[in-house]
VMD Tcl script that draws the C-alpha trace (Angstrom):
set ca {
  {21.90 8.81 78.99}
  {22.58 5.08 79.02}
  {18.92 4.39 79.71}
  {17.90 6.31 76.57}
  {20.35 4.32 74.45}
  {19.09 1.01 75.79}
  {15.56 2.13 75.06}
  {16.52 2.50 71.45}
  {18.13 -0.91 71.28}
  {14.99 -2.58 72.65}
  {12.72 -1.18 69.95}
  {11.69 -4.63 68.69}
  {11.02 -6.06 72.14}
  {9.11 -2.98 73.27}
  {6.95 -3.12 70.18}
  {6.12 -6.76 70.77}
  {5.25 -6.00 74.40}
  {3.31 -2.80 73.75}
  {0.15 -4.17 75.40}
  {1.36 -3.12 78.85}
  {3.10 -6.37 79.78}
  {6.27 -6.19 81.85}
  {9.54 -7.45 80.39}
  {12.77 -7.73 82.35}
  {16.15 -8.17 80.70}
  {18.72 -9.49 83.15}
  {22.49 -9.21 82.79}
  {24.52 -8.29 79.76}
  {26.38 -5.10 78.95}
  {24.99 -1.90 77.49}
  {26.57 1.01 75.71}
  {27.00 4.11 77.88}
  {27.04 7.21 75.67}
  {28.49 9.31 78.49}
  {31.71 7.28 78.66}
  {31.75 5.61 75.26}
  {32.17 2.19 76.85}
  {30.15 -0.95 77.39}
  {29.14 -1.28 81.04}
  {27.57 -4.20 82.94}
  {23.88 -3.92 83.75}
  {21.90 -5.79 86.38}
  {18.45 -5.57 84.85}
  {16.28 -3.44 82.58}
  {12.57 -3.22 83.30}
  {10.17 -2.42 80.45}
  {6.50 -1.73 81.04}
  {4.54 -1.54 77.82}
  {6.52 0.81 75.57}
  {8.62 2.47 78.29}
  {11.78 1.57 80.16}
  {10.89 2.16 83.79}
  {14.13 1.10 85.46}
  {17.77 0.35 84.75}
  {19.20 -1.63 87.67}
  {22.99 -1.34 88.12}
  {25.07 -4.50 88.07}
  {25.45 -6.03 91.53}
  {22.35 -4.40 92.97}
  {19.75 -6.76 94.40}
  {16.63 -6.96 92.25}
  {13.57 -9.21 92.26}
  {11.53 -9.15 89.02}
  {7.75 -8.64 89.29}
  {5.91 -11.94 89.50}
  {4.11 -11.46 86.18}
  {7.16 -10.28 84.22}
  {8.65 -12.02 81.22}
  {12.34 -12.43 82.05}
  {14.94 -12.57 79.29}
  {18.49 -13.63 80.11}
  {21.18 -11.45 78.51}
  {24.30 -12.71 80.28}
  {27.21 -12.77 77.87}
  {25.35 -10.53 75.41}
  {25.48 -6.86 74.44}
  {22.70 -4.29 74.39}
  {23.34 -1.65 71.73}
  {21.29 1.14 70.20}
  {18.91 0.13 67.45}
  {20.78 0.99 64.26}
  {19.49 3.14 61.39}
  {20.55 2.40 57.83}
  {20.45 5.95 56.53}
  {20.60 5.16 52.80}
  {18.55 2.37 51.25}
  {16.40 1.81 48.16}
  {13.69 -0.70 49.00}
  {11.79 -0.72 45.72}
  {13.46 -0.21 42.35}
  {16.49 -2.53 42.53}
  {14.47 -5.34 44.11}
  {11.61 -4.81 41.67}
  {13.99 -5.20 38.71}
  {14.90 -8.65 40.08}
  {11.30 -9.55 41.01}
  {12.02 -9.49 44.73}
  {9.74 -7.97 47.35}
  {11.26 -6.11 50.28}
  {9.57 -8.36 52.86}
  {12.02 -11.08 51.70}
  {14.99 -9.11 53.02}
  {13.47 -7.06 55.84}
  {14.10 -9.72 58.53}
  {17.80 -9.58 57.65}
  {17.94 -5.96 58.81}
  {16.51 -6.80 62.23}
  {18.81 -9.81 62.51}
  {21.73 -7.39 62.20}
  {20.39 -4.85 64.68}
  {18.92 -2.38 62.17}
  {15.53 -1.18 63.36}
  {14.98 1.78 61.00}
  {15.47 2.25 57.25}
  {15.70 5.63 55.51}
  {14.72 5.29 51.86}
  {16.33 8.01 49.75}
  {14.69 7.63 46.37}
  {12.03 5.22 45.21}
  {8.62 4.75 43.64}
  {6.07 6.21 46.04}
  {3.09 3.83 46.00}
  {5.24 0.76 46.64}
  {7.12 2.61 49.38}
  {3.84 3.47 51.10}
  {2.83 -0.18 50.99}
  {6.14 -1.09 52.62}
  {5.53 1.42 55.39}
  {2.15 -0.17 56.09}
  {3.69 -3.65 55.93}
  {6.39 -2.69 58.44}
  {3.83 -1.16 60.78}
  {1.75 -4.34 60.65}
  {4.76 -6.70 61.09}
  {7.08 -5.10 63.68}
  {8.52 -8.48 64.66}
  {9.99 -9.04 61.18}
  {10.38 -5.60 59.61}
  {12.15 -2.38 60.61}
  {10.24 0.87 60.34}
  {10.63 2.80 57.08}
  {11.21 6.54 56.61}
  {9.91 7.46 53.16}
  {11.93 9.34 50.56}
  {10.70 11.24 47.52}
  {11.13 10.28 43.93}
  {14.54 11.42 42.69}
  {14.32 15.08 41.69}
  {16.25 15.30 38.44}
  {16.62 17.02 35.07}
  {14.81 15.97 31.91}
  {15.50 13.29 30.81}
  {16.33 11.95 34.27}
  {19.20 9.57 35.00}
  {16.77 6.93 36.36}
  {13.59 6.97 34.31}
  {11.28 5.01 36.61}
  {12.01 6.48 40.03}
  {12.61 10.12 39.10}
  {10.51 13.23 38.72}
  {11.95 15.62 36.11}
  {11.83 19.19 37.43}
  {13.28 22.02 35.41}
  {10.84 24.80 36.36}
  {11.09 26.12 39.94}
  {7.44 27.19 39.74}
  {6.38 23.52 39.68}
  {8.28 22.62 42.84}
  {5.60 23.61 45.40}
  {3.03 21.25 43.89}
  {5.54 18.39 43.81}
  {6.57 18.93 47.42}
  {2.94 19.10 48.49}
  {2.06 15.85 46.72}
  {5.07 13.97 48.12}
  {4.33 15.27 51.61}
  {0.74 14.04 51.35}
  {2.10 10.53 50.74}
  {4.15 10.73 53.94}
  {7.56 11.57 52.47}
  {10.03 12.86 55.07}
  {13.18 13.15 52.93}
  {13.41 14.94 49.58}
  {16.36 13.96 47.40}
  {17.91 16.21 44.79}
  {19.61 14.10 42.14}
  {22.54 14.33 39.75}
  {21.09 16.51 36.98}
  {19.11 19.05 39.00}
  {19.93 22.71 38.44}
  {20.43 25.21 41.24}
  {17.18 27.22 40.82}
  {15.08 24.05 41.18}
  {17.21 22.81 44.07}
  {16.80 26.10 45.90}
  {13.04 25.89 45.45}
  {12.99 22.31 46.77}
  {14.97 23.29 49.87}
  {12.71 26.27 50.51}
  {9.40 24.42 50.03}
  {10.45 21.28 51.90}
  {11.74 23.27 54.88}
  {8.46 25.17 55.08}
  {6.78 21.79 55.64}
  {9.38 20.62 58.16}
  {10.93 18.08 55.78}
  {14.55 17.05 55.25}
  {16.42 17.72 52.00}
  {19.41 15.71 50.87}
  {21.29 15.40 47.58}
  {23.43 13.18 45.41}
  {25.39 15.73 43.39}
  {27.18 15.46 40.07}
  {26.81 17.73 37.06}
  {24.65 20.82 37.52}
  {24.69 21.67 41.23}
  {27.92 22.14 43.17}
  {28.34 20.94 46.73}
  {29.55 24.42 47.66}
  {26.28 25.91 46.38}
  {24.08 23.26 48.00}
  {25.71 23.92 51.37}
  {25.19 27.68 51.10}
  {21.59 27.14 49.97}
  {20.79 25.40 53.27}
  {20.62 21.75 52.29}
  {20.39 19.38 55.27}
  {22.70 16.59 54.11}
  {24.70 15.17 51.22}
  {24.61 11.52 50.15}
  {27.81 9.62 49.29}
  {31.34 10.80 49.99}
  {31.67 11.44 46.25}
  {29.15 14.28 46.47}
  {31.94 16.10 48.33}
  {35.05 14.44 46.92}
  {34.17 15.33 43.33}
  {33.97 19.02 44.23}
  {37.45 19.00 45.75}
  {39.18 18.03 42.52}
  {41.58 20.45 40.81}
  {39.78 22.78 38.38}
  {41.59 21.24 35.39}
  {40.10 17.79 36.08}
  {38.19 16.52 33.01}
  {34.45 16.24 33.50}
  {32.87 12.79 33.39}
  {30.07 13.27 30.85}
  {26.37 12.67 31.54}
  {24.70 9.66 29.83}
  {23.57 11.56 26.74}
  {27.13 12.69 26.01}
  {28.64 9.29 26.76}
  {26.34 7.68 24.21}
  {28.24 9.39 21.40}
  {31.71 8.42 22.62}
  {33.75 5.41 21.53}
  {34.62 2.71 24.06}
  {38.35 3.49 24.06}
  {37.74 7.21 24.45}
  {35.57 6.53 27.50}
  {38.13 4.15 28.98}
  {40.97 6.65 28.46}
  {38.91 9.46 29.99}
  {37.95 7.29 32.91}
  {41.58 6.41 33.63}
  {42.67 10.05 33.34}
  {40.04 11.09 35.88}
  {40.92 8.19 38.16}
  {44.61 9.17 38.14}
  {43.67 12.67 39.32}
  {41.20 11.40 41.91}
  {43.85 9.07 43.37}
  {46.04 11.98 44.47}
  {43.68 14.70 45.73}
  {45.20 17.01 48.36}
  {42.58 17.91 50.98}
  {44.83 20.62 52.41}
  {44.38 22.84 49.37}
  {42.22 25.97 49.81}
  {39.13 24.64 47.97}
  {38.77 21.39 49.95}
  {39.41 23.18 53.24}
  {36.82 25.82 52.38}
  {34.21 23.17 51.60}
  {34.88 21.30 54.86}
  {34.63 24.55 56.80}
  {31.36 25.38 55.05}
  {29.89 21.99 55.94}
  {30.72 22.64 59.59}
  {29.52 26.25 59.54}
  {26.17 25.42 57.90}
  {25.75 22.18 59.93}
  {25.31 20.01 56.83}
  {25.41 16.27 57.56}
  {27.14 13.75 55.28}
  {26.25 10.12 54.58}
  {29.50 8.68 53.11}
  {28.19 5.16 52.19}
  {31.80 3.95 52.12}
  {30.75 0.30 52.06}
  {29.23 0.54 48.60}
  {32.30 2.35 47.23}
  {34.48 -0.43 48.63}
  {32.26 -3.02 46.93}
  {32.18 -1.19 43.59}
  {35.85 -0.30 43.44}
  {37.65 -3.19 45.09}
  {35.57 -6.28 45.82}
  {32.84 -6.99 43.32}
  {34.91 -9.13 40.93}
  {36.53 -11.28 43.65}
  {35.24 -14.89 43.82}
  {35.98 -14.97 47.58}
  {33.50 -12.13 48.02}
  {30.82 -13.37 45.67}
  {30.98 -16.89 47.11}
  {31.17 -15.92 50.77}
  {28.91 -18.11 52.98}
  {27.15 -15.06 54.42}
  {25.64 -14.38 51.01}
  {23.59 -17.57 51.30}
  {21.28 -15.60 53.58}
  {20.46 -13.26 50.69}
  {17.64 -14.24 48.28}
  {19.09 -16.21 45.38}
  {17.64 -13.84 42.76}
  {19.41 -10.88 44.38}
  {22.74 -12.75 44.55}
  {22.41 -13.69 40.92}
  {21.64 -10.10 39.96}
  {24.80 -8.91 41.68}
  {26.86 -11.63 39.98}
  {25.49 -10.82 36.52}
  {26.35 -7.16 36.92}
  {29.85 -7.92 38.19}
  {30.51 -10.41 35.38}
  {29.27 -8.02 32.71}
  {31.46 -5.18 33.98}
  {34.80 -6.58 35.20}
  {37.21 -4.19 36.84}
  {40.35 -3.27 34.91}
  {43.26 -4.98 36.71}
  {45.62 -2.23 35.57}
  {43.72 0.35 37.63}
  {43.70 -1.66 40.87}
  {46.37 0.43 42.59}
  {44.67 3.67 41.55}
  {41.33 2.42 42.85}
  {42.89 1.40 46.16}
  {44.53 4.81 46.49}
  {41.27 6.60 45.78}
  {39.33 4.53 48.30}
  {41.95 5.25 50.97}
  {41.50 8.96 50.23}
  {37.72 8.57 50.57}
  {38.27 7.00 53.98}
  {40.69 9.78 54.90}
  {38.21 12.45 53.81}
  {35.49 10.85 55.92}
  {37.84 10.98 58.91}
  {38.63 14.62 58.17}
  {34.93 15.46 58.14}
  {34.40 13.68 61.45}
  {37.30 15.39 63.22}
  {36.23 18.75 61.81}
  {32.82 18.34 63.44}
  {30.64 17.31 60.48}
  {27.73 15.07 61.50}
  {28.02 11.70 59.77}
  {25.19 9.33 58.93}
  {25.67 5.62 58.28}
  {24.15 4.12 55.15}
  {24.81 1.17 52.86}
  {22.88 1.88 49.61}
  {21.28 -1.55 50.11}
  {20.51 -3.50 47.98}
  {22.83 -1.85 45.45}
  {26.11 -3.76 45.39}
  {28.25 -4.90 42.49}
  {27.79 -2.01 40.07}
  {30.09 -1.24 37.16}
  {33.04 1.12 37.62}
  {31.80 3.15 34.67}
  {28.51 3.80 36.43}
  {30.30 4.52 39.70}
  {32.27 7.35 38.14}
  {29.01 8.56 36.62}
  {27.54 8.58 40.13}
  {24.87 5.95 39.98}
  {22.51 5.77 43.01}
}
mol new
graphics top color blue
foreach p $ca { graphics top sphere $p radius 0.5 }
foreach p [lrange $ca 0 end-1] q [lrange $ca 1 end] { graphics top cylinder $p $q radius 0.2 }
display resetview
């Protein structure tokens, strides 16, 4: 109902007024989920943590004498937004930034909940406690596990190498004790371990997601009962023609010459820029996602940044970036400068991104549930690491 949606959008105000005080919001327009349109509202009455009345526009209403009245004329009331894919610890830690420096920016843009999908656990727990103690400046945080990966893992400091399914129950139990709600299978994990993670996490009522690459196919993850897949590339990469060359894991890339890597990367990009989603394999995967009710978090914004925008001065010098801590801006700039995009692949990159957008639309129209996530604060990463499926 519209009242439920407005209740979500007032999360911050309700939290501030959770002592039982009455708050009245007068005027404005709210989003009606039944019609999909913004509709005028006369007043919204909040008592403590509950919305007790939604007064239609034009209906006579006198606020209680002791109510705090907020004027919303000319403004919109929308649901509190959830960023479904963030990393609040490891990227910021590498730049000596604490998450409390950027948390107010989420609230300023209407984001009231953050879903961390892979980070160091102790620091994450501290962030959860910080957010609970500072609801006026920090969104709430849903904790994610360390990245479950092969050995050696792709990310040394935020991963937990698991190659023996027998060790999965103890890992899931320990993460659950810390308050983890989402378990993330990462790029090197094999199917037996992944199956054990899904089984153990589901027994505890937890969510399992995955960023897939080398050792676990999307088709298999879907059939194994995974709850969601992170990044559109976790699907896109498993719709490529069978003859597509394989982008090698880090250990294999270390032994390859620069030109060989560049040539391989271009060859893969040329294939990826002309994928046909109407072929039997892509259609079967889309149908499986629908049949097994597997959600997808495309994170298109970070692909756009990686593939098309990160080396453009107009983007890096945009005034909005002045709101970002200087150390984070500088970190993005250093990465972009150290890994410039190849101008000769611009058209191929644009074609591939359009196909990623088209695939996301296909998933939506097929009935796949889509999450919205940004991969914040990951931004201007190198194209080489993008193909290798970083974060």
